Backbone bond lengths (Angstrom), bond angles and torsions (degrees), N, CA, C in turn:
res aa  C-N    CA-C-N  psi(-1)  N-CA   C-N-CA  omega(-1)  CA-C   N-CA-C  phi
1 X - - - 1.447 - - 1.529 110.75 -
2 X 1.326 116.90 -44.86 1.466 119.39 -175.61 1.516 111.79 -70.84
3 X 1.329 117.06 -28.43 1.456 118.69 179.82 1.519 110.14 -65.28
4 X 1.341 117.49 -33.92 1.460 120.21 176.77 1.519 110.89 -67.20
5 X 1.333 116.33 -34.15 1.456 120.00 178.30 1.523 109.97 -68.99
6 X 1.312 116.34 -40.18 1.462 120.52 -172.88 1.520 113.54 -80.28
7 X 1.306 117.71 -25.52 1.453 119.96 -175.52 1.522 111.26 -120.36
8 X 1.278 116.08 145.37 1.460 121.40 176.24 1.529 107.89 -101.24
9 X 1.342 116.61 -171.38 1.449 121.20 178.79 1.523 110.53 -62.30
10 X 1.305 114.38 156.54 1.463 118.73 174.28 1.513 108.14 -67.28
11 X 1.298 116.37 139.34 1.458 120.37 176.78 1.513 108.62 -84.26
12 X 1.321 116.18 179.84 1.454 121.15 -178.91 1.529 111.37 -62.26
13 X 1.331 117.39 -27.46 1.455 120.78 -179.43 1.528 112.45 -86.43
14 X 1.328 117.67 2.29 1.453 120.41 178.74 1.511 113.83 84.00
15 X 1.318 118.08 8.64 1.454 121.99 -179.88 1.528 108.80 -96.40
16 X 1.311 116.11 153.26 1.444 120.90 173.59 1.515 108.05 -92.20
17 X 1.313 115.80 142.08 1.461 120.26 178.29 1.521 107.91 -104.00
18 X 1.309 117.10 134.27 1.459 121.11 178.89 1.526 109.56 -72.34
19 X 1.320 115.56 143.88 1.451 121.86 178.33 1.515 107.44 -114.60
20 X 1.308 117.04 133.47 1.449 120.36 177.71 1.524 107.89 -81.12
21 X 1.321 116.09 119.26 1.455 121.63 -178.49 1.515 108.04 -127.81
22 X 1.308 116.32 133.68 1.449 120.24 177.04 1.523 108.18 -102.96
23 X 1.315 115.70 117.18 1.458 121.07 178.40 1.517 109.07 -96.60
24 X 1.326 115.87 147.59 1.461 119.51 175.26 1.525 108.58 -73.14
25 X 1.320 116.23 167.12 1.466 119.89 178.58 1.526 110.75 -60.49
26 X 1.338 117.81 -37.38 1.467 121.20 178.18 1.530 110.89 -65.15
27 X 1.344 116.77 -42.06 1.463 120.07 179.48 1.524 111.38 -66.31
28 X 1.330 117.28 -37.88 1.466 120.16 177.77 1.525 110.62 -65.10
29 X 1.338 116.41 -40.93 1.463 119.53 178.23 1.525 110.37 -63.92
30 X 1.317 116.71 -44.16 1.467 120.80 179.81 1.538 109.85 -60.59
31 X 1.338 117.07 -41.04 1.465 121.28 178.31 1.531 110.70 -62.94
32 X 1.330 117.51 -45.43 1.476 120.33 179.27 1.516 111.50 -61.67
33 X 1.336 116.81 -42.09 1.464 120.19 -178.05 1.527 111.31 -69.12
34 X 1.333 117.96 -37.30 1.462 120.70 175.85 1.526 110.08 -65.96
35 X 1.331 115.97 -40.45 1.470 120.11 177.40 1.524 109.97 -63.23
36 X 1.336 117.43 -39.18 1.468 121.25 179.23 1.524 110.49 -61.22
37 X 1.342 117.19 -41.41 1.468 120.34 177.66 1.525 110.51 -59.16
38 X 1.336 115.75 -44.88 1.468 119.48 179.33 1.524 111.21 -63.94
39 X 1.327 116.57 -43.95 1.466 120.07 -179.92 1.528 111.01 -62.76
40 X 1.332 117.16 -38.55 1.470 120.86 178.49 1.524 111.50 -67.13
41 X 1.341 116.67 -27.74 1.471 120.70 177.74 1.523 111.96 -81.93
42 X 1.330 116.97 -0.59 1.458 120.16 176.26 1.514 115.22 93.32
43 X 1.306 117.88 8.68 1.469 120.43 177.20 1.526 107.89 -70.43
44 X 1.309 116.91 140.19 1.463 120.96 -174.86 1.530 111.61 -66.83
45 X 1.321 113.84 154.64 1.461 119.96 178.23 1.522 110.85 -62.38
46 X 1.318 117.43 -37.77 1.474 121.18 179.64 1.525 110.44 -61.82
47 X 1.334 115.96 -42.70 1.463 119.43 -179.79 1.533 110.49 -67.98
48 X 1.329 117.36 -40.69 1.465 121.55 177.84 1.531 109.60 -61.08
49 X 1.326 116.43 -42.19 1.473 120.26 178.76 1.520 110.40 -60.22
50 X 1.331 117.56 -45.74 1.481 120.55 178.68 1.520 111.14 -64.79
51 X 1.320 116.63 -45.17 1.466 120.92 -175.95 1.522 111.68 -61.50
52 X 1.334 116.77 -40.30 1.459 120.27 -174.67 1.528 113.46 -100.16
53 X 1.325 116.84 3.20 1.451 120.43 175.10 1.515 113.92 67.60
54 X 1.340 116.28 37.53 1.463 120.77 178.55 1.525 108.61 -121.43
55 X 1.313 116.83 170.00 1.459 120.25 177.49 1.525 109.78 -73.65
56 X 1.325 115.27 160.83 1.463 119.50 176.87 1.525 110.05 -65.83
57 X 1.324 116.72 -30.15 1.463 120.46 177.39 1.526 110.44 -62.63
58 X 1.338 116.18 -42.24 1.471 120.36 178.92 1.524 110.28 -64.32
59 X 1.326 116.99 -45.40 1.472 120.14 178.75 1.527 110.16 -61.19
60 X 1.318 117.60 -38.54 1.456 121.59 178.33 1.533 110.84 -65.51
61 X 1.330 115.58 -41.26 1.477 119.84 178.58 1.521 110.05 -63.66
62 X 1.340 117.26 -41.82 1.465 120.47 177.25 1.526 110.09 -60.82
63 X 1.333 116.76 -42.26 1.458 120.58 -179.30 1.528 110.96 -63.54
64 X 1.337 117.27 -46.09 1.471 120.61 179.42 1.534 110.76 -61.45
65 X 1.320 117.10 -42.12 1.466 120.93 178.67 1.518 110.19 -63.09
66 X 1.327 116.10 -45.38 1.461 122.04 -179.92 1.525 110.29 -61.89
67 X 1.319 116.47 -44.61 1.457 121.85 -177.43 1.530 111.65 -69.18
68 X 1.318 117.10 -38.93 1.458 120.12 -174.91 1.518 115.12 -91.37
69 X 1.328 117.15 -32.24 1.468 119.70 -172.42 1.520 114.46 -126.00
70 X 1.328 118.57 -8.56 1.454 121.33 175.55 1.524 113.84 92.34
71 X 1.338 113.84 171.63 1.465 122.11 -175.92 1.531 111.78 -61.98
72 X 1.304 118.15 -36.35 1.466 121.02 -176.22 1.526 112.19 -59.22
73 X 1.323 116.15 -30.24 1.463 120.05 -179.30 1.536 111.94 -70.42
74 X 1.348 117.05 -17.25 1.465 120.82 178.14 1.531 112.12 -87.27
75 X 1.320 116.39 -5.81 1.468 119.13 177.22 1.522 109.56 -72.74
76 X 1.320 115.63 158.22 1.470 118.88 -179.20 1.520 110.06 -68.58
77 X 1.298 113.16 149.75 1.456 120.62 177.03 1.516 108.30 -114.13
78 X 1.308 114.77 170.68 1.455 119.62 178.59 1.525 109.34 -57.03
79 X 1.312 116.00 137.85 1.464 120.72 -178.21 1.523 110.09 -62.14
80 X 1.328 116.29 136.98 1.457 118.54 177.56 1.523 110.20 -73.33
81 X 1.270 115.98 165.10 1.458 120.04 177.83 1.512 112.15 107.67
82 X 1.293 113.47 170.45 1.450 120.58 -177.83 1.526 110.34 -71.98
83 X 1.327 118.31 136.64 1.459 119.79 177.92 1.530 110.19 -68.76
84 X 1.316 115.21 155.72 1.459 121.10 179.87 1.531 109.60 -62.42
85 X 1.325 115.70 135.47 1.462 119.88 -179.12 1.525 112.11 -82.42
86 X 1.327 117.61 -13.58 1.458 121.16 176.99 1.524 109.18 -96.09
87 X 1.326 115.70 136.24 1.467 119.72 177.28 1.530 108.91 -74.08
88 X 1.324 116.47 170.13 1.469 119.54 179.45 1.527 111.40 -62.93
89 X 1.343 117.39 -35.07 1.473 118.86 178.08 1.531 110.73 -70.24
90 X 1.344 116.61 -34.25 1.459 119.57 176.67 1.526 111.01 -69.46
91 X 1.325 116.91 -36.96 1.466 119.85 176.52 1.526 110.52 -63.35
92 X 1.340 116.25 -39.30 1.466 119.76 176.22 1.532 110.11 -63.07
93 X 1.319 116.02 -37.01 1.457 120.44 178.02 1.532 111.46 -68.07
94 X 1.326 117.24 -33.50 1.471 120.44 176.01 1.529 109.29 -62.48
95 X 1.329 116.83 -39.82 1.473 120.12 175.67 1.530 110.66 -59.39
96 X 1.325 115.67 -43.83 1.464 120.08 179.11 1.523 110.90 -64.51
97 X 1.330 116.92 -40.50 1.457 121.36 177.70 1.529 109.88 -60.31
98 X 1.323 115.69 -43.96 1.457 120.82 -179.61 1.524 110.08 -61.90
99 X 1.343 115.84 -43.45 1.464 120.50 -179.73 1.533 111.55 -65.48
100 X 1.327 117.46 -33.50 1.467 121.22 179.88 1.524 111.62 -67.43
101 X 1.309 116.12 -26.66 1.452 120.68 177.30 1.519 112.84 93.26
102 X 1.318 116.18 159.02 1.464 120.61 -176.36 1.524 114.55 -67.27
103 X 1.322 117.46 -27.36 1.471 119.79 -179.66 1.530 110.72 -62.56
104 X 1.332 117.06 -31.20 1.468 120.98 179.24 1.528 111.33 -66.25
105 X 1.323 116.81 -14.76 1.463 121.08 -179.14 1.523 112.09 -113.92
106 X 1.347 115.21 18.91 1.458 120.43 172.87 1.515 116.18 90.97
107 X 1.315 118.07 6.43 1.461 119.74 177.98 1.524 109.60 -85.98
108 X 1.326 116.77 153.91 1.461 120.11 -171.78 1.524 115.07 -91.07
109 X 1.326 118.74 -2.60 1.466 120.78 175.97 1.524 109.49 -130.24
110 X 1.332 115.40 171.34 1.467 121.27 -178.15 1.523 113.06 -93.81
111 X 1.309 118.16 17.43 1.466 120.57 -176.91 1.524 110.44 -108.53
112 X 1.366 114.27 121.96 1.455 118.98 174.31 1.516 108.88 -78.40
113 X 1.300 116.86 137.78 1.455 122.41 167.33 1.529 105.65 -119.96
114 X 1.309 116.08 165.61 1.464 118.15 179.50 1.529 110.38 -64.83
115 X 1.334 116.54 -35.41 1.472 119.90 179.12 1.526 110.54 -65.69
116 X 1.317 116.90 -42.57 1.470 120.33 179.66 1.524 111.05 -64.64
117 X 1.333 116.56 -45.08 1.463 118.97 -179.73 1.523 110.30 -65.21
118 X 1.332 116.91 -35.91 1.472 120.39 176.46 1.529 109.90 -61.12
119 X 1.339 117.20 -42.43 1.472 120.60 178.67 1.524 111.22 -65.31
120 X 1.339 116.75 -40.72 1.462 120.83 179.66 1.537 110.89 -65.76
121 X 1.325 116.72 -39.88 1.473 120.49 177.91 1.520 109.92 -64.69
122 X 1.328 116.86 -42.78 1.464 120.18 179.59 1.524 111.00 -64.92
123 X 1.342 117.33 -40.49 1.463 120.39 179.42 1.529 111.31 -66.17
124 X 1.326 116.78 -37.77 1.472 120.71 -175.78 1.525 112.78 -81.19
125 X 1.355 116.92 -43.06 1.465 119.91 -171.80 1.531 113.92 -113.60
126 X 1.321 118.10 -3.13 1.473 123.15 -176.71 1.526 111.13 58.62
127 X 1.331 115.70 36.06 1.464 122.46 176.66 1.518 106.75 -123.07
128 X 1.339 115.29 121.19 1.456 119.61 -177.93 1.514 110.46 -93.55
129 X 1.335 115.53 126.65 1.462 122.40 175.28 1.525 108.78 -119.16
130 X 1.312 116.02 144.37 1.447 121.34 172.38 1.532 107.83 -69.49
131 X 1.332 118.34 141.42 1.474 119.66 179.24 1.527 113.50 -54.98
132 X 1.346 118.52 -33.80 1.466 119.69 177.23 1.525 111.24 -62.22
133 X 1.328 116.21 -40.53 1.463 119.23 178.68 1.527 110.69 -69.18
134 X 1.316 117.23 -35.51 1.469 120.32 178.21 1.530 109.76 -61.41
135 X 1.332 117.28 -35.32 1.461 119.85 175.82 1.520 111.42 -60.46
136 X 1.340 116.63 -43.43 1.473 120.11 177.43 1.524 110.64 -66.20
137 X 1.315 116.03 -37.95 1.463 120.91 177.93 1.530 110.39 -63.41
138 X 1.333 115.96 -41.96 1.471 120.23 178.15 1.525 110.79 -61.42
139 X 1.340 117.78 -41.98 1.462 120.93 176.70 1.522 110.39 -61.34
140 X 1.324 115.61 -46.38 1.468 120.41 -178.13 1.523 111.84 -60.68
141 X 1.332 116.76 -36.73 1.462 121.11 -179.36 1.523 112.37 -85.29
142 X 1.331 117.28 -2.82 1.464 120.57 179.52 1.523 113.22 76.89
143 X 1.331 116.64 20.20 1.457 120.26 -178.06 1.515 111.94 -87.57
144 X 1.298 116.78 -20.95 1.455 120.86 -179.55 1.521 107.30 -138.42
145 X 1.331 116.83 89.36 1.459 119.18 -176.48 1.517 111.14 -63.70
146 X 1.331 114.85 152.67 1.454 120.12 177.88 1.521 108.67 -64.88
147 X 1.319 115.12 144.95 1.458 120.14 178.89 1.518 109.77 -69.42
148 X 1.326 114.68 145.24 1.457 119.87 176.37 1.520 108.43 -70.14
149 X 1.317 116.85 144.79 1.464 118.08 178.84 1.523 110.41 -62.25
150 X 1.308 115.49 143.66 1.452 120.87 -179.41 1.520 108.33 -78.18
151 X 1.324 115.47 129.91 1.460 120.35 179.45 1.524 109.19 -69.17
152 X 1.319 117.02 141.87 1.458 118.63 178.78 1.521 110.70 -64.24
153 X 1.307 115.81 148.11 1.455 120.60 -179.89 1.519 109.17 -65.69
154 X 1.328 114.71 146.38 1.459 119.15 178.45 1.520 109.07 -72.43
155 X 1.325 116.91 142.08 1.462 118.26 179.44 1.530 110.57 -66.71
156 X 1.296 115.37 147.98 1.465 120.28 178.14 1.509 107.67 -78.16
157 X 1.317 115.28 123.60 1.457 118.30 -176.78 1.523 112.39 -113.77
158 X 1.323 118.24 2.81 1.456 119.95 178.64 1.523 110.10 -78.66
159 X 1.297 115.71 144.61 1.457 120.61 176.64 1.520 106.74 -112.45
160 X 1.299 115.31 128.74 1.446 120.71 -179.47 1.526 108.79 -106.65
161 X 1.327 115.43 137.63 1.459 119.36 175.91 1.506 108.99 -82.41
162 X 1.298 115.22 133.96 1.459 120.88 177.07 1.520 106.83 -95.41
163 X 1.334 116.78 125.91 1.474 117.23 179.00 1.533 109.97 -60.99
164 X 1.303 114.82 138.27 1.466 119.34 -175.32 1.515 112.58 -83.48
165 X 1.283 118.56 -10.68 1.468 123.07 179.59 1.521 110.77 53.11
166 X 1.322 116.38 37.74 1.459 120.67 175.18 1.515 114.50 79.40
167 X 1.317 117.92 4.83 1.468 120.51 -179.76 1.519 108.35 -96.62
168 X 1.290 115.84 126.97 1.469 119.82 178.19 1.509 108.07 -100.24
169 X 1.298 114.73 137.05 1.478 119.13 178.56 1.509 107.27 -112.99
170 X 1.312 116.72 132.09 1.456 122.09 176.91 1.524 108.52 -111.87
171 X 1.303 113.49 130.12 1.465 118.23 -178.37 1.499 110.69 -102.88
């Protein structure tokens, strides 16, 4: 399963192209634990790296951790970073604020921006967020879905005749 995630179709040159995939913390933990099972069964680190679409260095690090500290050390840990300053009920209220629209908070148009939502959050909860962080918060709450990838432009297949300007070419 992971090899399909890590590799795309073969290109015309027979090479595999890497695909950037973002796994959730749960999926990463599941991948590490599956890799640990394989490593405990004696499967080589190189094979584990290929199977799970990781570097050999990562597979080696998993093996050293498994060998020195056990399977439990490969489980996910609490996410690093500062905890959210808004409680779960306040986050639910932010969703309601978003649904009410910016006009309900004194803005003159119906378009939320991260700066406007940051001001509304500060006015309501007395918690100041940078507009960049509010954008991440909006994604997390499902208020601003990620944009769909732009499809590549179709190749131009029309052939245009170039006037010869009276010059004849002999091949």
